[in-house]
Biotite code that builds the C-alpha atoms (Angstrom):
import biotite.structure as struc

atoms = struc.array([
    struc.Atom([84.820, 119.757, 192.745], chain_id="A", res_id=1, res_name="MET", atom_name="CA", element="C"),
    struc.Atom([84.472, 123.232, 191.785], chain_id="A", res_id=2, res_name="ALA", atom_name="CA", element="C"),
    struc.Atom([85.057, 124.047, 188.214], chain_id="A", res_id=3, res_name="SER", atom_name="CA", element="C"),
    struc.Atom([88.421, 126.321, 186.759], chain_id="A", res_id=4, res_name="ARG", atom_name="CA", element="C"),
    struc.Atom([85.834, 128.829, 186.008], chain_id="A", res_id=5, res_name="ARG", atom_name="CA", element="C"),
    struc.Atom([83.881, 129.096, 189.739], chain_id="A", res_id=6, res_name="ALA", atom_name="CA", element="C"),
    struc.Atom([87.218, 129.221, 191.411], chain_id="A", res_id=7, res_name="ARG", atom_name="CA", element="C"),
    struc.Atom([88.025, 131.802, 189.177], chain_id="A", res_id=8, res_name="ALA", atom_name="CA", element="C"),
    struc.Atom([85.134, 133.948, 189.917], chain_id="A", res_id=9, res_name="TRP", atom_name="CA", element="C"),
    struc.Atom([85.388, 133.415, 193.570], chain_id="A", res_id=10, res_name="ALA", atom_name="CA", element="C"),
    struc.Atom([88.924, 134.954, 193.236], chain_id="A", res_id=11, res_name="GLY", atom_name="CA", element="C"),
    struc.Atom([87.673, 137.948, 191.709], chain_id="A", res_id=12, res_name="ALA", atom_name="CA", element="C"),
    struc.Atom([85.232, 138.786, 194.259], chain_id="A", res_id=13, res_name="VAL", atom_name="CA", element="C"),
    struc.Atom([87.708, 137.625, 197.067], chain_id="A", res_id=14, res_name="LEU", atom_name="CA", element="C"),
    struc.Atom([90.007, 140.240, 195.320], chain_id="A", res_id=15, res_name="LEU", atom_name="CA", element="C"),
    struc.Atom([87.055, 142.719, 194.812], chain_id="A", res_id=16, res_name="GLY", atom_name="CA", element="C"),
    struc.Atom([86.216, 142.662, 198.306], chain_id="A", res_id=17, res_name="ILE", atom_name="CA", element="C"),
    struc.Atom([89.764, 142.940, 199.860], chain_id="A", res_id=18, res_name="GLY", atom_name="CA", element="C"),
    struc.Atom([90.433, 145.999, 197.547], chain_id="A", res_id=19, res_name="LEU", atom_name="CA", element="C"),
    struc.Atom([87.195, 148.212, 198.791], chain_id="A", res_id=20, res_name="VAL", atom_name="CA", element="C"),
    struc.Atom([88.287, 146.923, 202.226], chain_id="A", res_id=21, res_name="ALA", atom_name="CA", element="C"),
    struc.Atom([91.776, 148.067, 202.061], chain_id="A", res_id=22, res_name="LEU", atom_name="CA", element="C"),
    struc.Atom([90.078, 151.631, 200.099], chain_id="A", res_id=23, res_name="GLY", atom_name="CA", element="C"),
    struc.Atom([88.121, 151.765, 203.129], chain_id="A", res_id=24, res_name="VAL", atom_name="CA", element="C"),
    struc.Atom([91.307, 151.190, 205.604], chain_id="A", res_id=25, res_name="LEU", atom_name="CA", element="C"),
    struc.Atom([92.766, 153.822, 203.853], chain_id="A", res_id=26, res_name="PHE", atom_name="CA", element="C"),
    struc.Atom([90.160, 156.706, 203.744], chain_id="A", res_id=27, res_name="PHE", atom_name="CA", element="C"),
    struc.Atom([89.657, 156.559, 207.491], chain_id="A", res_id=28, res_name="ARG", atom_name="CA", element="C"),
    struc.Atom([93.151, 156.319, 207.946], chain_id="A", res_id=29, res_name="ALA", atom_name="CA", element="C"),
    struc.Atom([94.128, 159.427, 206.330], chain_id="A", res_id=30, res_name="GLY", atom_name="CA", element="C"),
    struc.Atom([96.616, 160.619, 203.466], chain_id="A", res_id=31, res_name="LEU", atom_name="CA", element="C"),
    struc.Atom([99.772, 160.432, 205.483], chain_id="A", res_id=32, res_name="GLU", atom_name="CA", element="C"),
    struc.Atom([99.094, 157.083, 207.263], chain_id="A", res_id=33, res_name="SER", atom_name="CA", element="C"),
    struc.Atom([97.173, 155.767, 204.282], chain_id="A", res_id=34, res_name="ALA", atom_name="CA", element="C"),
    struc.Atom([100.660, 156.595, 202.321], chain_id="A", res_id=35, res_name="ASP", atom_name="CA", element="C"),
    struc.Atom([103.002, 154.750, 205.033], chain_id="A", res_id=36, res_name="ARG", atom_name="CA", element="C"),
    struc.Atom([100.561, 151.679, 205.186], chain_id="A", res_id=37, res_name="LEU", atom_name="CA", element="C"),
    struc.Atom([100.614, 151.326, 201.328], chain_id="A", res_id=38, res_name="ALA", atom_name="CA", element="C"),
    struc.Atom([104.283, 151.427, 201.103], chain_id="A", res_id=39, res_name="SER", atom_name="CA", element="C"),
    struc.Atom([104.761, 148.560, 204.186], chain_id="A", res_id=40, res_name="VAL", atom_name="CA", element="C"),
    struc.Atom([102.116, 146.752, 202.048], chain_id="A", res_id=41, res_name="ILE", atom_name="CA", element="C"),
    struc.Atom([103.997, 147.194, 198.457], chain_id="A", res_id=42, res_name="GLY", atom_name="CA", element="C"),
    struc.Atom([107.319, 146.153, 200.139], chain_id="A", res_id=43, res_name="VAL", atom_name="CA", element="C"),
    struc.Atom([105.612, 142.380, 200.960], chain_id="A", res_id=44, res_name="PHE", atom_name="CA", element="C"),
    struc.Atom([103.648, 142.554, 197.388], chain_id="A", res_id=45, res_name="VAL", atom_name="CA", element="C"),
    struc.Atom([107.098, 143.229, 195.917], chain_id="A", res_id=46, res_name="GLY", atom_name="CA", element="C"),
    struc.Atom([108.966, 139.981, 198.136], chain_id="A", res_id=47, res_name="ILE", atom_name="CA", element="C"),
    struc.Atom([106.133, 137.773, 197.506], chain_id="A", res_id=48, res_name="VAL", atom_name="CA", element="C"),
    struc.Atom([106.108, 138.708, 193.923], chain_id="A", res_id=49, res_name="GLY", atom_name="CA", element="C"),
    struc.Atom([110.076, 138.120, 193.596], chain_id="A", res_id=50, res_name="LEU", atom_name="CA", element="C"),
    struc.Atom([109.920, 134.782, 195.415], chain_id="A", res_id=51, res_name="ALA", atom_name="CA", element="C"),
    struc.Atom([106.939, 133.476, 193.280], chain_id="A", res_id=52, res_name="LEU", atom_name="CA", element="C"),
    struc.Atom([108.965, 134.724, 190.222], chain_id="A", res_id=53, res_name="ALA", atom_name="CA", element="C"),
    struc.Atom([111.855, 132.722, 191.735], chain_id="A", res_id=54, res_name="ALA", atom_name="CA", element="C"),
    struc.Atom([110.095, 129.522, 192.007], chain_id="A", res_id=55, res_name="TYR", atom_name="CA", element="C"),
    struc.Atom([108.438, 129.501, 188.717], chain_id="A", res_id=56, res_name="GLY", atom_name="CA", element="C"),
    struc.Atom([111.807, 129.806, 186.735], chain_id="A", res_id=57, res_name="THR", atom_name="CA", element="C"),
    struc.Atom([113.247, 127.078, 189.088], chain_id="A", res_id=58, res_name="ALA", atom_name="CA", element="C"),
    struc.Atom([110.452, 124.765, 188.283], chain_id="A", res_id=59, res_name="GLN", atom_name="CA", element="C"),
    struc.Atom([110.370, 125.644, 184.770], chain_id="A", res_id=60, res_name="THR", atom_name="CA", element="C"),
    struc.Atom([114.090, 124.680, 184.581], chain_id="A", res_id=61, res_name="ARG", atom_name="CA", element="C"),
    struc.Atom([113.587, 121.619, 186.200], chain_id="A", res_id=62, res_name="ARG", atom_name="CA", element="C"),
    struc.Atom([110.623, 120.405, 184.507], chain_id="A", res_id=63, res_name="THR", atom_name="CA", element="C"),
    struc.Atom([111.078, 118.226, 181.538], chain_id="A", res_id=64, res_name="PRO", atom_name="CA", element="C"),
    struc.Atom([109.671, 119.347, 178.398], chain_id="A", res_id=65, res_name="SER", atom_name="CA", element="C"),
    struc.Atom([106.557, 116.899, 177.217], chain_id="A", res_id=66, res_name="ALA", atom_name="CA", element="C"),
    struc.Atom([106.582, 114.994, 173.379], chain_id="A", res_id=67, res_name="PRO", atom_name="CA", element="C"),
    struc.Atom([104.685, 117.341, 171.038], chain_id="A", res_id=68, res_name="PRO", atom_name="CA", element="C"),
    struc.Atom([100.839, 116.505, 170.911], chain_id="A", res_id=69, res_name="ALA", atom_name="CA", element="C"),
    struc.Atom([100.013, 113.247, 169.021], chain_id="A", res_id=70, res_name="GLY", atom_name="CA", element="C"),
    struc.Atom([103.590, 111.545, 169.511], chain_id="A", res_id=71, res_name="HIS", atom_name="CA", element="C"),
    struc.Atom([103.239, 108.271, 170.515], chain_id="A", res_id=72, res_name="GLN", atom_name="CA", element="C"),
    struc.Atom([105.951, 106.356, 172.434], chain_id="A", res_id=73, res_name="GLY", atom_name="CA", element="C"),
    struc.Atom([106.816, 102.672, 171.572], chain_id="A", res_id=74, res_name="ASP", atom_name="CA", element="C"),
    struc.Atom([107.027, 100.234, 174.452], chain_id="A", res_id=75, res_name="ALA", atom_name="CA", element="C"),
    struc.Atom([110.321, 101.571, 176.260], chain_id="A", res_id=76, res_name="THR", atom_name="CA", element="C"),
    struc.Atom([108.396, 105.089, 176.243], chain_id="A", res_id=77, res_name="GLY", atom_name="CA", element="C"),
    struc.Atom([111.075, 106.242, 173.757], chain_id="A", res_id=78, res_name="ALA", atom_name="CA", element="C"),
    struc.Atom([109.617, 108.851, 170.868], chain_id="A", res_id=79, res_name="THR", atom_name="CA", element="C"),
    struc.Atom([110.444, 109.179, 167.256], chain_id="A", res_id=80, res_name="ASP", atom_name="CA", element="C"),
    struc.Atom([111.079, 113.209, 166.041], chain_id="A", res_id=81, res_name="VAL", atom_name="CA", element="C"),
    struc.Atom([110.676, 114.236, 162.664], chain_id="A", res_id=82, res_name="THR", atom_name="CA", element="C"),
    struc.Atom([112.229, 117.761, 161.901], chain_id="A", res_id=83, res_name="ASN", atom_name="CA", element="C"),
    struc.Atom([111.119, 119.147, 158.404], chain_id="A", res_id=84, res_name="VAL", atom_name="CA", element="C"),
    struc.Atom([111.454, 122.127, 156.556], chain_id="A", res_id=85, res_name="ILE", atom_name="CA", element="C"),
    struc.Atom([109.726, 122.450, 153.492], chain_id="A", res_id=86, res_name="ARG", atom_name="CA", element="C"),
    struc.Atom([108.935, 124.876, 150.477], chain_id="A", res_id=87, res_name="ASP", atom_name="CA", element="C"),
    struc.Atom([110.783, 127.100, 152.321], chain_id="A", res_id=88, res_name="ALA", atom_name="CA", element="C"),
    struc.Atom([113.617, 130.204, 152.458], chain_id="A", res_id=89, res_name="THR", atom_name="CA", element="C"),
    struc.Atom([115.181, 130.771, 155.443], chain_id="A", res_id=90, res_name="VAL", atom_name="CA", element="C"),
    struc.Atom([117.439, 134.231, 155.982], chain_id="A", res_id=91, res_name="GLY", atom_name="CA", element="C"),
    struc.Atom([119.397, 132.887, 158.795], chain_id="A", res_id=92, res_name="GLY", atom_name="CA", element="C"),
    struc.Atom([120.499, 129.669, 160.323], chain_id="A", res_id=93, res_name="SER", atom_name="CA", element="C"),
    struc.Atom([118.734, 126.443, 161.193], chain_id="A", res_id=94, res_name="VAL", atom_name="CA", element="C"),
    struc.Atom([119.426, 124.025, 163.795], chain_id="A", res_id=95, res_name="ARG", atom_name="CA", element="C"),
    struc.Atom([117.325, 120.474, 163.693], chain_id="A", res_id=96, res_name="GLN", atom_name="CA", element="C"),
    struc.Atom([117.918, 117.736, 166.109], chain_id="A", res_id=97, res_name="GLY", atom_name="CA", element="C"),
    struc.Atom([116.768, 116.020, 169.103], chain_id="A", res_id=98, res_name="ARG", atom_name="CA", element="C"),
    struc.Atom([117.751, 116.150, 172.701], chain_id="A", res_id=99, res_name="ASP", atom_name="CA", element="C"),
    struc.Atom([119.790, 119.400, 172.375], chain_id="A", res_id=100, res_name="MET", atom_name="CA", element="C"),
    struc.Atom([121.114, 120.884, 175.059], chain_id="A", res_id=101, res_name="THR", atom_name="CA", element="C"),
    struc.Atom([123.234, 124.246, 174.435], chain_id="A", res_id=102, res_name="PHE", atom_name="CA", element="C"),
    struc.Atom([125.444, 126.217, 177.136], chain_id="A", res_id=103, res_name="GLY", atom_name="CA", element="C"),
    struc.Atom([126.196, 123.371, 179.412], chain_id="A", res_id=104, res_name="ARG", atom_name="CA", element="C"),
    struc.Atom([129.059, 121.841, 178.401], chain_id="A", res_id=105, res_name="GLY", atom_name="CA", element="C"),
    struc.Atom([129.869, 118.326, 176.363], chain_id="A", res_id=106, res_name="PRO", atom_name="CA", element="C"),
    struc.Atom([128.314, 116.304, 178.972], chain_id="A", res_id=107, res_name="CYS", atom_name="CA", element="C"),
    struc.Atom([124.829, 118.453, 179.511], chain_id="A", res_id=108, res_name="GLY", atom_name="CA", element="C"),
    struc.Atom([122.714, 115.489, 178.933], chain_id="A", res_id=109, res_name="GLY", atom_name="CA", element="C"),
    struc.Atom([121.904, 111.672, 178.412], chain_id="A", res_id=110, res_name="VAL", atom_name="CA", element="C"),
    struc.Atom([120.978, 110.815, 174.894], chain_id="A", res_id=111, res_name="PRO", atom_name="CA", element="C"),
    struc.Atom([117.290, 109.211, 174.863], chain_id="A", res_id=112, res_name="GLN", atom_name="CA", element="C"),
    struc.Atom([115.761, 106.475, 173.179], chain_id="A", res_id=113, res_name="ALA", atom_name="CA", element="C"),
    struc.Atom([114.025, 106.657, 169.978], chain_id="A", res_id=114, res_name="GLY", atom_name="CA", element="C"),
    struc.Atom([114.607, 107.578, 166.308], chain_id="A", res_id=115, res_name="GLY", atom_name="CA", element="C"),
    struc.Atom([115.419, 111.323, 164.685], chain_id="A", res_id=116, res_name="VAL", atom_name="CA", element="C"),
    struc.Atom([114.514, 112.520, 161.087], chain_id="A", res_id=117, res_name="SER", atom_name="CA", element="C"),
    struc.Atom([116.085, 115.757, 160.056], chain_id="A", res_id=118, res_name="ASN", atom_name="CA", element="C"),
    struc.Atom([115.295, 117.143, 156.588], chain_id="A", res_id=119, res_name="SER", atom_name="CA", element="C"),
    struc.Atom([115.027, 120.058, 154.145], chain_id="A", res_id=120, res_name="VAL", atom_name="CA", element="C"),
    struc.Atom([113.068, 120.041, 151.473], chain_id="A", res_id=121, res_name="GLU", atom_name="CA", element="C"),
    struc.Atom([112.726, 122.137, 148.148], chain_id="A", res_id=122, res_name="ASN", atom_name="CA", element="C"),
    struc.Atom([113.810, 125.017, 150.593], chain_id="A", res_id=123, res_name="SER", atom_name="CA", element="C"),
    struc.Atom([117.045, 127.198, 150.419], chain_id="A", res_id=124, res_name="THR", atom_name="CA", element="C"),
    struc.Atom([118.789, 127.778, 153.833], chain_id="A", res_id=125, res_name="VAL", atom_name="CA", element="C"),
    struc.Atom([121.219, 130.770, 153.594], chain_id="A", res_id=126, res_name="ARG", atom_name="CA", element="C"),
    struc.Atom([122.981, 130.596, 157.044], chain_id="A", res_id=127, res_name="GLY", atom_name="CA", element="C"),
    struc.Atom([124.530, 127.492, 159.105], chain_id="A", res_id=128, res_name="ASP", atom_name="CA", element="C"),
    struc.Atom([122.556, 124.416, 158.722], chain_id="A", res_id=129, res_name="LEU", atom_name="CA", element="C"),
    struc.Atom([122.889, 122.123, 161.763], chain_id="A", res_id=130, res_name="THR", atom_name="CA", element="C"),
    struc.Atom([121.211, 118.748, 161.422], chain_id="A", res_id=131, res_name="GLN", atom_name="CA", element="C"),
    struc.Atom([121.868, 116.574, 164.469], chain_id="A", res_id=132, res_name="SER", atom_name="CA", element="C"),
    struc.Atom([120.687, 113.971, 167.396], chain_id="A", res_id=133, res_name="ARG", atom_name="CA", element="C"),
    struc.Atom([121.950, 114.066, 171.060], chain_id="A", res_id=134, res_name="ASP", atom_name="CA", element="C"),
    struc.Atom([123.384, 117.226, 170.758], chain_id="A", res_id=135, res_name="THR", atom_name="CA", element="C"),
    struc.Atom([124.962, 118.528, 174.346], chain_id="A", res_id=136, res_name="PHE", atom_name="CA", element="C"),
    struc.Atom([126.574, 121.960, 174.770], chain_id="A", res_id=137, res_name="GLY", atom_name="CA", element="C"),
    struc.Atom([126.818, 124.876, 172.168], chain_id="A", res_id=138, res_name="GLU", atom_name="CA", element="C"),
    struc.Atom([129.077, 123.347, 168.985], chain_id="A", res_id=139, res_name="ALA", atom_name="CA", element="C"),
    struc.Atom([131.217, 126.123, 167.147], chain_id="A", res_id=140, res_name="SER", atom_name="CA", element="C"),
    struc.Atom([130.544, 126.548, 163.227], chain_id="A", res_id=141, res_name="PRO", atom_name="CA", element="C"),
    struc.Atom([132.862, 124.381, 161.071], chain_id="A", res_id=142, res_name="PRO", atom_name="CA", element="C"),
    struc.Atom([135.592, 126.264, 159.244], chain_id="A", res_id=143, res_name="ASP", atom_name="CA", element="C"),
    struc.Atom([135.253, 128.239, 156.319], chain_id="A", res_id=144, res_name="GLY", atom_name="CA", element="C"),
    struc.Atom([132.406, 130.661, 158.278], chain_id="A", res_id=145, res_name="GLY", atom_name="CA", element="C"),
    struc.Atom([129.794, 127.572, 158.380], chain_id="A", res_id=146, res_name="GLY", atom_name="CA", element="C"),
    struc.Atom([130.107, 126.149, 155.185], chain_id="A", res_id=147, res_name="ARG", atom_name="CA", element="C"),
    struc.Atom([130.905, 122.347, 155.014], chain_id="A", res_id=148, res_name="THR", atom_name="CA", element="C"),
    struc.Atom([131.163, 122.270, 150.851], chain_id="A", res_id=149, res_name="ASP", atom_name="CA", element="C"),
    struc.Atom([134.024, 124.432, 151.513], chain_id="A", res_id=150, res_name="ALA", atom_name="CA", element="C"),
])
């Protein structure tokens, strides 16, 4: 099996050969014909690029994210999540949680197995602080401008 580097070099060489061939074709065709050919080729390249971008976006939304490196699951595959803010001053709002899905309504996801630990240690948060587990859909801040001690 060819290595990734060898495939990259082969692709670069093929691209270079293709560009040289296209340049020769344009040179032989003359300026007006080359302009028309370039326009047609540009349309097809744009369509292919748009299709690839749509496919990539769809794949990204469908692909579940993997647990962070070093996370070990138990026998059921459940993983524990630990969120810690330590020795920091945060000028905005903070959300710590697990299995969070925003903007999809209250039934946007399914709770996953595993524990969660959210903590703020020796820190200042100047905005809203939300610590949760299995949060689905956007929650509005509590009354009182986000302060829970009011």
